[in-house]
C-alpha positions as CSV (number, residue, x, y, z in Angstrom):
1,M,0.2,0.0,0.0
2,V,3.1,2.0,0.9
3,L,4.7,1.5,-2.2
4,R,1.3,2.2,-4.4
5,L,0.9,5.6,-2.4
6,R,4.4,6.9,-3.3
7,G,3.8,5.8,-6.6
8,G,0.7,7.1,-7.3
9,L,1.8,10.7,-5.8
10,D,1.9,12.7,-9.4
11,Q,-1.5,11.4,-10.3
12,F,-3.9,11.8,-7.3
13,Q,-5.9,14.8,-7.7
14,P,-4.8,17.5,-4.9
15,S,-7.0,16.2,-2.1
16,M,-6.3,12.7,-2.5
17,R,-2.7,13.7,-2.6
18,R,-2.7,15.8,0.5
19,V,-4.0,12.4,2.3
20,A,-1.6,10.6,0.5
21,E,1.2,12.8,1.8
22,Y,-0.2,12.6,5.7
23,V,-0.3,8.8,5.3
24,L,3.4,8.6,3.5
25,D,4.7,10.5,6.6
26,D,3.7,8.1,9.3
27,P,2.4,5.0,7.5
28,R,1.9,3.6,11.7
29,R,0.1,6.8,13.0
30,A,-2.6,6.5,9.7
31,A,-2.8,2.7,10.3
32,R,-4.1,3.9,13.5
33,S,-6.1,6.8,12.8
34,T,-10.3,6.0,12.3
35,I,-11.6,8.0,9.1
36,T,-12.6,10.6,10.5
37,D,-9.3,11.5,12.1
38,L,-7.2,11.0,8.9
39,S,-9.5,13.3,7.1
40,A,-9.3,16.0,9.7
41,A,-5.8,15.9,10.1
42,S,-5.4,15.7,6.1
43,G,-7.9,18.9,5.7
44,V,-10.5,17.2,3.4
45,S,-13.6,15.3,3.8
46,Q,-14.1,11.4,4.6
47,T,-15.6,11.7,0.8
48,T,-12.5,12.4,-0.4
49,V,-10.4,9.6,1.7
50,M,-12.8,6.8,0.7
51,R,-12.5,8.0,-2.9
52,L,-8.7,7.4,-2.5
53,C,-9.3,3.8,-1.3
54,H,-11.5,3.1,-4.5
55,V,-8.6,4.6,-6.5
56,L,-6.4,2.4,-4.6
57,G,-8.6,-0.6,-5.8
58,L,-9.5,-1.4,-2.1
59,G,-13.6,-1.4,-1.2
60,G,-13.3,0.6,1.6
61,Y,-11.3,2.1,4.8
62,R,-11.7,-0.6,6.7
63,E,-9.7,-2.7,3.8
64,F,-7.2,0.3,3.3
65,R,-6.4,0.6,7.6
66,L,-6.0,-3.3,7.5
67,A,-3.4,-3.3,4.5
68,L,-1.4,-0.4,6.2
69,A,-1.5,-1.9,9.3
70,A,-0.1,-5.1,8.2
71,E,2.8,-3.4,6.0
72,T,3.9,-1.4,8.9
73,G,3.9,-4.1,11.4
74,R,6.1,-6.1,9.0
75,T,8.4,-2.1,8.4
76,D,11.8,-2.5,10.8
77,A,11.4,0.9,13.1
78,A,15.1,1.7,12.0
79,A,14.3,1.4,8.5
80,E,11.3,3.4,8.7
81,R,12.8,6.0,10.6
82,E,15.4,6.2,7.7
83,L,13.0,6.6,4.9
84,R,11.1,9.7,6.7
85,T,14.2,11.6,7.1
86,G,16.0,10.5,3.9
87,D,16.3,13.7,1.9
88,I,20.1,15.1,1.9
89,A,20.0,18.4,3.4
90,A,22.2,21.4,2.6
91,G,23.8,20.7,6.0
92,D,24.6,17.2,5.5
93,D,28.3,15.6,5.2
94,L,30.2,13.7,2.6
95,A,29.4,10.7,4.8
96,S,25.7,11.1,5.3
97,V,25.0,11.9,1.8
98,I,26.8,8.3,0.9
99,A,24.8,6.8,3.3
100,K,21.3,8.2,2.0
101,I,22.4,7.8,-1.4
102,A,22.9,3.8,-0.7
103,Y,20.0,3.4,1.1
104,A,17.3,5.2,-1.6
105,D,18.9,3.0,-4.0
106,A,19.1,-0.5,-2.2
107,R,15.1,0.3,-1.2
108,A,14.3,1.0,-4.7
109,V,15.7,-2.2,-6.0
110,E,14.4,-3.8,-3.4
111,D,10.9,-2.4,-3.2
112,T,10.6,-2.9,-7.0
113,A,11.4,-6.8,-6.6
114,R,9.0,-7.2,-4.1
115,S,6.7,-4.9,-6.2
116,L,7.2,-6.6,-9.7
117,S,4.2,-8.7,-10.5
118,V,5.6,-11.9,-12.2
119,P,2.3,-13.0,-14.3
120,E,2.6,-9.2,-15.8
121,L,6.7,-9.9,-16.5
122,E,6.1,-13.9,-18.0
123,A,3.6,-12.0,-20.6
124,V,5.6,-9.5,-21.9
125,V,9.2,-11.8,-21.7
126,E,6.7,-14.3,-24.1
127,A,5.6,-11.4,-26.0
128,I,9.5,-10.6,-26.9
129,V,10.4,-14.4,-27.3
130,A,7.8,-14.2,-30.2
131,A,8.4,-10.7,-31.5
132,R,9.9,-10.0,-34.8
133,Q,11.2,-6.6,-33.6
134,V,11.2,-4.8,-30.0
135,D,10.8,-0.9,-30.2
136,L,12.0,0.7,-26.7
137,Y,10.8,4.2,-26.2
138,G,12.3,6.5,-23.6
139,V,14.0,10.2,-23.5
140,G,16.4,11.6,-21.0
141,A,17.7,9.0,-18.1
142,S,14.9,6.7,-19.3
143,G,16.8,7.0,-22.5
144,T,20.0,5.7,-21.1
145,V,17.7,2.3,-19.7
146,A,16.2,1.8,-22.8
147,T,19.6,1.8,-24.5
148,D,20.6,-0.4,-21.9
149,L,18.0,-3.0,-22.8
150,Q,18.5,-2.8,-26.8
151,Q,22.2,-3.6,-25.9
152,K,21.3,-6.8,-24.2
153,L,18.6,-7.7,-26.4
154,H,20.9,-7.5,-29.1
155,R,23.4,-9.6,-27.2
156,I,21.5,-12.8,-27.7
157,G,20.4,-11.9,-30.9
158,R,16.8,-10.1,-30.7
159,V,16.0,-7.6,-32.9
160,A,15.6,-4.3,-30.6
161,F,15.7,0.0,-31.5
162,A,16.1,2.3,-28.8
163,H,15.1,5.8,-29.4
164,S,15.1,9.1,-27.7
165,D,14.5,11.4,-30.7
166,T,10.7,11.8,-30.9
167,H,10.9,12.1,-34.8
168,L,12.5,8.6,-34.8
169,A,10.5,7.3,-32.4
170,L,6.7,8.1,-34.0
171,T,8.2,6.7,-37.3
172,S,9.5,3.8,-36.4
173,A,6.5,3.3,-34.1
174,A,4.8,3.3,-37.5
175,L,5.8,0.5,-39.2
176,L,5.4,-1.4,-36.1
177,G,2.3,-4.8,-36.6
178,E,1.0,-7.5,-34.9
179,R,4.5,-9.4,-34.5
180,D,5.9,-6.4,-32.5
181,V,6.7,-5.2,-29.0
182,A,6.9,-1.9,-28.1
183,I,8.2,-0.8,-24.6
184,G,7.4,3.0,-23.1
185,I,9.9,3.8,-20.1
186,S,9.0,6.5,-18.2
187,H,9.4,7.2,-14.3
188,T,6.3,9.6,-14.0
189,G,4.4,8.1,-17.0
190,T,3.6,11.3,-18.2
191,T,6.4,12.0,-20.7
192,I,4.3,13.2,-23.9
193,D,7.1,12.1,-26.3
194,T,7.3,8.3,-24.4
195,V,3.5,8.3,-24.2
196,E,2.6,9.2,-27.7
197,A,4.9,6.7,-29.5
198,L,3.6,3.9,-27.5
199,R,0.4,4.7,-28.2
200,L,1.2,5.0,-31.9
201,A,2.7,1.3,-31.7
202,G,-0.5,0.4,-30.1
203,A,-2.6,1.6,-32.5
204,R,-0.5,-0.2,-35.4
205,G,-1.1,-3.6,-33.4
206,A,2.1,-4.3,-31.3
207,T,1.9,-5.1,-27.8
208,T,2.8,-2.3,-25.9
209,V,4.9,-2.5,-22.5
210,A,5.0,0.5,-20.1
211,L,7.6,0.3,-17.4
212,T,6.9,3.2,-14.9
213,N,6.6,3.9,-11.5
214,A,3.1,5.2,-11.5
215,P,0.4,2.4,-11.8
216,E,-2.5,5.2,-12.6
217,S,-0.5,7.1,-15.0
218,P,-1.2,7.9,-19.0
219,I,1.7,5.4,-20.2
220,A,0.4,3.2,-17.8
221,R,-3.5,3.1,-18.7
222,L,-2.8,2.7,-22.5
223,A,-0.3,-0.5,-22.1
224,D,-1.1,-3.5,-22.8
225,H,1.2,-4.9,-19.9
226,V,2.5,-2.4,-16.9
227,L,5.9,-3.3,-15.6
228,L,5.9,-1.4,-12.1
229,T,9.2,0.4,-10.1
230,A,9.1,1.5,-6.8
231,A,11.6,3.9,-5.9
232,R,11.2,6.8,-4.1
233,E,13.5,10.0,-5.4
234,T,14.7,12.3,-2.7
235,T,16.0,15.8,-3.0
236,F,17.6,16.0,-6.1
237,R,15.1,14.0,-8.0
238,S,16.0,15.6,-11.3
239,G,18.8,13.6,-10.9
240,A,17.0,10.4,-11.6
241,T,19.0,8.3,-9.5
242,A,17.2,5.7,-7.7
243,S,14.6,5.7,-10.2
244,R,17.0,4.9,-12.7
245,L,18.3,1.6,-10.7
246,A,15.2,0.6,-10.1
247,Q,14.0,0.1,-14.0
248,L,17.3,-0.9,-14.8
249,T,16.2,-3.9,-12.1
250,V,13.4,-4.4,-14.2
251,V,15.2,-4.5,-17.3
252,D,18.0,-7.1,-15.9
253,C,15.0,-9.4,-15.0
254,V,13.4,-9.2,-18.2
255,F,16.9,-9.8,-20.0
256,V,17.3,-13.3,-17.9
257,A,14.0,-14.4,-18.4
258,I,14.4,-14.3,-22.2
259,A,17.9,-15.4,-21.9
260,Q,16.4,-18.6,-19.7
261,R,13.4,-18.9,-22.4
262,T,15.7,-19.2,-25.2
263,Y,18.9,-20.8,-23.5
264,D,20.7,-22.3,-26.2
265,A,20.6,-19.8,-29.0
266,S,21.2,-17.3,-26.2
267,Q,24.5,-18.6,-24.8
268,A,25.7,-19.2,-28.4
269,A,25.1,-15.6,-29.6
270,L,26.9,-14.3,-26.1
271,E,29.9,-16.4,-26.7
272,A,29.9,-15.4,-30.3
273,T,29.2,-11.4,-29.4
274,R,32.3,-11.9,-26.6
275,D,34.6,-13.7,-28.9
276,A,33.6,-10.7,-31.6
277,V,35.0,-7.8,-28.8
278,T,37.8,-9.7,-27.0
279,E,40.3,-8.4,-29.1
280,R,39.2,-4.9,-28.6
281,R,40.8,-5.8,-25.1
282,Y,44.2,-4.9,-23.5
283,S,46.2,-8.0,-21.9
284,R,49.7,-8.3,-20.3
285,T,50.7,-10.1,-23.1
286,R,49.7,-7.9,-25.9
287,S,52.6,-5.4,-27.4
288,G,54.0,-5.0,-23.5
289,A,50.8,-3.9,-22.2
290,T,49.4,-3.7,-18.7
291,G,45.6,-5.2,-18.3
292,I,43.2,-2.2,-18.3
């Protein structure tokens, strides 16, 4: 529940966002609150609280409170305190900065692994294994993740293209068909270039996949399959730190699962591509150079 609240912050209406932020500030306190207490503390009506519960796919406030209580009961108290105070402050020393970054990155990977839907991942893997071509769309930091997956898929003999340029993404999407897969990568799920490329690919008949942190975002709503990350960015969110690692975790899961499904062919391709670049590395016996 905490992960879903955090991932949906950018998509909630302002009044529902106030409730979500109050809950995320202290999930244990919220789990002990009645709907009257929670609505009063958040400055919203009880109807707004109920609306948030329904947006989260719950039947009502009792179900929300029980789910929250179950989660916070399993949360280590020290880790919870660290999560609440994990923002990097101007006065933090370098050791504190390192500790907070490591904590945020580790939590992003762990939370993403726990929240990743196995059936959705299975469906995406099967679609890629059967695909003629895979198109990958992403801009900024998400574009580097798209390029990483393209490189991995090429290593095992899969036809894949990563596009961060809007025109190239749209023209490529326009040529896809029912035998193809299109993957849009966007942490917020609201990047127009990525959303529109994925929308066009879907209109042409391709199987569409969204890799995002926001389950109720535009890109998640239009995709056939959604792979969710669970990253919480802190002060320097525009740097795309924890979110990038969460996305790369999902990319690694996709890649390894595909390689596993096509084990013999993938092993042969990996060996061939490894041999192709072996001579491009320095060695101790080559021209007297030391290893690099």
